[in-house]
N, C-alpha and C positions, 0 to 999 in steps of 0.2 A: 240341486244345489245350485244357487246362482251365483255367478261369477262377479268378480269383484273387480273393476275397471281400475289399471293405475293411471295415475297422471303425472306426468312427467313437469318435475319443478325446476324452474331455471335456477342455477346457483350464481352467485357474484363472488369473487373472492374481494375483499376489503383489506388494504392495507392495514399497518397498524397505526399510522399516521391519521388515517379517514377513521378509526375507532375511536379514537382520541377526541377528534374533533365532533364525533356522533354523540358520545359520552357526555361531553362536556356542555354542548347543545342540549341534552334534556336534562341535565343537572343544571344548569341555568336556569331554564325554561319551567321547572319544577319548583326551584325556590321564588321565581317570579309568581306563578301561579299562587303559591301559598301566602305571598305576601299581598297578593290582589284577594284575595278571599277574607285574609283578617283584616283587611282594610274595610272591605264592604260590610263584615261584621260590625266593625267599630262605628259605621255612619248609620246601620240600622238601630245601633242600641243609643246612638246619642240622638239629642234633641235638636232642634233647628236653629242654633245659636250660632254666631259668627265662629266659634271654635269648630263646630260642626262643618260650616261651611269652608273653612278652611282645610278641613281633611277632606273632605270632598275633590275641593281642587286639586288636591296633591293627588288625590285618587286619579283624576281624569288624566292629570300628566302623567303619572305610571303607565294608567291604561293605553297612552299614547307609545310609551316604550315596549308595551308588550307587543303593540301592533307592530311596533318596527323590527322586534325580533321574529317576529313570522315572517318578514319581508325578506330576512336575510339578516339583518346588520349584526344583532346580538351573535351569528353563526361565523358572521366576519371577523368580530372584534375577537371572539374565540379562536379562529384561526388563525390571526396576529398573531394573537398572545401566545399559542402552542409553536408556531412557526419560530418567534422570538426565542422561547426556551430552546427549542432544538437548535438555533444558530449557537446561542449561547454554549450549548453542549459540546457543538462543533470546533467552537473556540477553544476550548479546553480540551480538547483531544490531543494527545500523545503526538499526533501529527501535525497539528496546528502548534504545538508546543515545543517542539523538538526537530520538525522537519520541515518549518514552512519555508526557509530560505534555500533548501538543498534538495527535496523531494526524499523520496524514499530510497533505498539504497537495496539490491537484492540481498546483501548480507541482513538487511532490517526482516527480508521476509522471512530467510531460512533462520534467522536466529528465534524467530518466534514459532517455528514449527518444531525447534529443537526443545525450546520452554520458554512461553510464552512471560509468566512470572520473573524468570531470570531476566529477560529482555527489559521488562518494567525497572525492576531492580537498578540493571545498567542505564537508565534514562533518568533516575532520578535520584541515585546515590553517585552516580559518575563511573569512568571507564576504569576498570582495573588495570593495576601496572601489568604490561605485557609479560609474557613469561617468554624463558628460553626457548621453548618450541616454537610459539608465535613469532620470536624473532628470528630464527632461523629459518622457518618458511617465508618470511618478508624475504628475508637475502635471496633466497633460492630463486623467488620468482623474480628478483630482481636480475639476477645473473642470467635467466632463460630470457628475460627482457632482451639485454642487450646483445644476445648473439644474434638478433636479427632488426633491434631499432637502436637508433642512438638519440639518446633525451639530449634537448636544448634547454636550457634556461631561460623562461621568457617572465617578466616583471607583469603581473596582473595588478590592473588599476582599478576594476569595477567589476560588478555583478556580469555586466554584457559580457565583458572580456571573458569573464570565468569559463561561461557557457558557449561561446563562440569558440573559444579554444577546444573545448571538449568535443564540438562538431567539427571541427578541423582535424584533430586528431582522429576521429573516426573515417573522415573523409580520404585521409592519408592511409588508415590502416586497410580501409577497404579496397585501395589502390594496390598496396602493396600484396595483400591477397589474389588480388586478379592477376596481378604481372608475375610474382614470384611465387604464388603457392601456398603461401604461409605469411600468417602475422601472430603478433601477441599481444596481452594487455591492451586489447580493444574496447576503447571507451562505448558507452552506449546510453542514449537517452530517448525513453518511451513512455508512453501512458497506457495506463490501466485503469479503468471506471473513473476517468478524470484525474487520478493521482500520477503526477510523475515519477517515474523508476529510472532509476539510473543503474548501471552497473559496469565493470571491467571485466571480459571475456579473456581469460587465460591463454587461448589459443585457439586457432581457427586454420584448418590445412585443407587443401585440395587434396580430391583422393581420386583415382579414375574408378569409375563404375562399369557400363558398358560402352564398350567401344572407346572412344577417344574423350569422352564426355567427363569433364572434373565436377565434381559436386562438392561442397565446402562441408566439412565435418566439424563439430564443436570440441575442444577438448578442454578437462579439467586436470592439472596437477596437484596431488596434496601431498603432503612431506608426513614422514611418522618418525617419532623416537624409537618406537619398535619395529622389529624387522619380519613384519605380520599385516596384514590386512586386518581394517577396523571391523568394529562390530556394526551388525544390520542398522541399527540405528543412527549410526555415523555415515554409513555409506548410503542411506536413504537421504540423510540431510544433502550429501554432495550430489546426488543425482536430482533432487530439489535444484539445487543451484544452477546445474547445466541447464535443466527443464528451464528454468526462469528466463535463462539467457536466450534459449530458442525461442519460448514465448514472446519474447520483445522484439527478435527478430524478425520471426513471422509476422508480428502487427507492424512492424514497419514497412515491410512488404508489401501487403495487402490493402494498409488504411493509409489514407495521407496524413503526415504530421498534424498535429494540431497546434499551428503556429500561434495563432491568434491566441487560443487558451495559454498557450505556453506564456506568451510575452505577458499577459494578464495575470497569470498565476503568480509569478515573480517580480511582477513591475517593473518590466524592463521595457527600455528605450529602443526602438527597431532602429532608428535612424543616428544611433551613437557609434560614432568615427573610432574605427580599431586604432591601436597604437601603431607605428611604421614597422614593428618588430613582428607583430601579430599579423600583418598585411603581406610583410616579407614571406612569413611561412606559409600562408595561405597560397600564396604564389608557387612556393614549393610542392605542398600538397597538392599541385592541380586545380584548385579554387580560387581563383583571385576574388578578393573581397576587400570592400573599404568599410562596410557598416555591418552591424549583426544582423539587418534585414538581409544582405545581400549572402552571408553566411547561410541564414535559414533557408534560403532557396535553394543554395547548393546542396544543403542537406537534406532536404524534400525530395529534390533530382535524384541523388543518390540513395536514398532508401527505396524510391519507386523503382530503382535500376537493380536492386539487392539481388544476388542468386539465391534460389532456394536450396537449404541446407538437408542436410541427411536427418532423417527420423533418426538414425542410428547414432547413439553419443556415445564419446571415450571417457572414461574416468581411470585414470593414474596415480599409482602410489608409489612414491619413492622414499628408500631410508635416507633420514636424515644424516647420516653419520657419515657416507659415502657416496651419495646421490643414486646408489644402486636401485635397481627397478623391482619392486617389489610384486607388482602384479599391475595389468590392466583387465579393468572389466567393460564390456559394451553391454548397450541396453538400450531400450527402446523406447522413443521419446511417447509420453501419454498425455494426450492435451487434457482430457477430462481432469485426470488427478491434478495436474500442475494449476490447473485454473481453480479448482476448489480449494488446493492451498493458497493461492494468492488471495482468492474469495475471502476466505477464514481471516487469514492474516490483517488483510484491510479492515476486515471489522473490528479488530481490536485497537488498529491505529486509530480509526476513524472514533472511536469510544463508543462504539454500538453495543460492546460487550465488554465484560470484566476479563482480565486475564485469567486464563486457565493455566491449570498447575502441569506438571510432567506427568506422564502415564504410570500408572501403579507399576505396570512390570519394567518400566523404565527409570526408575529411583535412582538406579545406580549413576545418574545424572549428576543427584545432588552432592556425593562425595567429592566432585570438583568443581561443583559453584561457589565460589567467593562469597555470594550474599545467602547461602545457608543457613547462617544462624538468625537471618532476618526474617526467612521465610515461613508465614504462617503453616505450611503443610508439615514442616519438622516438627513443630511445637504439637499438633495434632496426633502424629507420630509417637511422640514420646508420651504423651497420655494415654495414649492404645496400649505401648507397653506396659506403663506402668502399672494400668489395669488389669492386664494378663498378669503381671506377675503378683499382684494381691491376692488375684484369685488363688 
């Protein structure tokens, strides 16, 4: 029996956008060739009259266009058309429509992990009225913040001052962490795949590990109406929140802050002169600055000097009634998992796919959703139940 030699065939991965270009080019070329053949047949069937000369002239003109397609002009025009369509799709994305001036928050990411369809309804129909539990949780965080931080009211006159104040507060908080070993309500500004992501870390505390070395640990405090630990999906969502903070922290530490991209994204003037109030506050924070560009320079430097945080994260649950501790859960940071979750959320926000519904085994979430009556998944479930009843 003769042996059959195997041939190694090279494989090239083609992106979806490239496939669109290829398909469009083939389609355009096929239509062009069909028209050319039809014109050629018409010329042969007609006599050499003035009308046939006109047809021949048109045919020659068309042939030159076909030649240009072979040279790439047709493909370039198709590429431009597709790029315009992609740009238009991006312009109508939820990210561009609702978070263009503010960037995504960590809460925006965790809420899509809970239910993307609920988040979509939240954006389209408006924020629901805050429940008593939500108000109690906010009040508790305000009390925890006041234990270590004194709030000062500052008038914000522009977007430049808004972002500058966030960065100054971050610098102030990290200085407090280094000197006092504890800070709370620390604002963060970072980037993930070119998207600005902001958040506020509940608490960072210094802990002693080996010898005298102190390493920061991220802490999140959740308040509960019931005196027990929440379900696994709720704990998973809280774990994601803390992991997002650590993900942003690690990125600030290991990658230079993209100042130019940041300024372009929000159309900010780097030479904007900050108010006297903000300049005074910057001095108190140990980062004297007069312009937004000065603040950016301080922020970049502080980020490059951040200490590494522990991979161990701490999640605390308190009983709202008396602030007693229900329990503390420690878990290890999972970089791959949180990266996948963030990437999936960005696909939703950028409009790269439709919003997904809650998992079938987590449909209990729908009972507490104010948009349940608008959600198609409930209509589907009702139809299925009706069919089963009829049987």
